[in-house]
N, C-alpha and C positions, 0 to 999 in steps of 0.2 A: 607540417604535422603528418606523422605516419600512423597508419592503422594496421594492427596486427590481429588477426582472428585468433581467439583463444579457444572457443568452443562453439559448436553449432548443433542444433537438433531440428528435426522435422516432426510435426505432430499433425493431428487433424485440424488444428487451428492455424497451421502454417509454419513459418520459420522463426526460430529463436536463435539469436546470435549474441555471443559475448565477445567483445573485442577490446583491445587496448589502444588508447590514443597516446602516442609518444611524440615528444618534441623532435622535429626533424633535425638533421645535422647542420642545417643552415639557419635554424630558428634561434635568433639572438636572445629570445626571452627564456629559453630553456623550460624548466618546470618539471613537475612529477609526471609519471605515467598514470593515466586515468583509465579505469575500467568502465566500460559502457555496455549497456544492455539495449538491444533492439529487437522488436517484434514485427515481422513482415516488413522490414525496412524502416519502420518508424521508431524514432528515438523514444525510449521509455524512461531511463534514468542513468546516472553515472555516479562515480565515487567522488567527483569534484564538488558537486552541489547536492546536498541532501538536507538542507535546512527545512524544506517544506515537508519532507517525510517526518522529521522530528517535530515540526509544528503540529502535524496531524495528531501525533501521540500526545503532545502537551495539551492540545485543546480538549481532548477527551479526558485525560487523566485529571486535569484541573477542574473539570466540571463535576467530578464525582468525589465524594468525601472518602469513600473506602473502596477503591477499584481493585478488588481482590482477584476477580476473574475477568479476563480480557480475551476478546476474539479479534484477530487481525486478518482481514480478507486481503490477500495478496502479499507474497513474501518479498518479491522484488530483490533488491540487493541487501535486504535485511536491516535497513536503517530505522524503520519504524519499530520493528521488533526490538532492536538494540535499545531504543529510547524507552520502550515499555519496560523492558527488563531492568533498566536503570532505576526504576521506581521501586523502593523497598516495600511499598504497600501491596504490590502485585504478587500474588501467590501462584497463579496459573495463567498461562497464555496458550490459547489454541490458535495456530496459524493455518489458514486454508489457502493452498496454492494449487492451481490446476495443472501446472507444468511439472511433471516429475523430473525432467532434466534439470530444471532450475534448482530443485531441492537437492539433487545429487551433486550439482556443482558446488553447492554450499557445504555439503557433507564431506566431499572428497578434497576440499581445499582449492579447487579451481577458482572459487571466490575466496581469497585468502582469509578473510575474517569470519567465514561461514562456520567453520568447525567450532570456534569459540562460542558463537551464538547458540548453535543447536545443541551444544553440550550442556547448556543450562538446564537443570532438572525441572525447572518450571515451564519450559517450552515443549509443546507437542505439535508436530507438523502433520497435517492431514492433506493428502493429495486428492483433491476433489474440486468440483465446481461449487462455488460459494452458495449458489441458490439451492443446490441439492443438500449441501452440508447443513444449511439452516433448516430446510424442510425436514431433514431426518434427525435433527438434534434431540427430538423427544422432549423430555422435561428439562434438558440442560438450559441454564440461563447464565447470562453474563452481566457484569456491571458496566462494561465498556465494549462497544463494537466499533472498529475502525475499518473503513473500506477504501482501499487504494488498488482497485482491481483493473481499471482501464484509465484512459485519459479524460474520462468524464462523459456525460450523456451525449454531448454534441461533437466529440472528437474520438469516437470509438475506434480502437484498433481491431476489435472483433465484434461483429454485429450481434452475436449471441449475448453479449454483455448488456444489451439494452435493457433486459429485464431487471437488472440490478437497480436501475433508477426508477422503476415503475412501482405503483402503489402496492400491488400484492406482495412483492418481496420486501419492501420497506415496512409494510405492516407486519410481516412475519418476523422481521428483526425487532420491531417494537415489542412484539409479544414475547420475545426471548430475553428482553432486557428486564433486569430487576427494577422495581419502582425507584425512580431517581437516577436510573442508569442513562448513559449517554451514547449516542451514535454520532460519529463524525465521518463525513464523506469528502474525499479529495477530488478536485476537478482542475483540469488544465485551463479552463475558460469559465466565464460566468455561465451559470446554468439556471436561468429563471424558471424553467418548467420543473426542474428538480426542487427548487425552493418552494414552489406552489404545492407540489406533491408532498414534500416533507411537512409542510404546515398543515396539510389536510390530515396527516397521520399523527403528528406529534403536537401540533399547536405552534408555540413559539419556536422559531429557528433562527440561529445566528449565522449570518453570511459574513465571512472574513476574507479580505484580500491579503496575500502574502507575497511581498516583493523578493525576487531572487535575481542573481547574476548568473546566467546560464550560457557557457561558451561565448563569453564576451558580449552577451546581449542582456539587456534589462528585460525581465519577464515578470509576469504576475500569475500566481496560482490562486485558487479559491478553496476555502474550507467551509463546509456546511455542517454546523453542529446543532443537534437536537437532543432533547432530554425527555425521557418518559416520566411525566409528573403524576 
């Protein structure tokens, strides 16, 4: 396997790298070139396996009868946004992404499918910290909120993201949801404390495991779905 760096940026949060994984000349298996995103050396996601990002969107959209307004926390490589835009009921999507370079890579074609996604008139990208975006949203409300901002409360890439999984922020999200609206949170590992916190804010919460095949390894991710009743 060969790795070729495509783009890199440095911010106050550290290093963000976009690279390609290419089959080596002696690799009998061959296969397509895969785009991979890493933050501070930690794998974030790639274009080979994005079923869990799609499952995140499906879990939230399926929980709401009329998901017209959606908030996606974390742009990533855009697969959650793509799934949301594929639902004809959705009229508007706010995407909050803290890394401006990642948004630019989507806009300028460095991430090849990015231009198509961001050209959708229903999508609006805001470069901001998700906690600030929620706090400053004013009277704005959403039918669905999806959070895929870090690897989960117990496998943080950035320590500052810990607040995303704490009660004050989750209660702020709850208050921005329309009655019957849904919040779904992605995690790379079981998050029992998050489950307890969500239950204290929302009441009933659904914890779901999602099996994936990641770089020839069997992995499991977790989704935490809550509704404002």
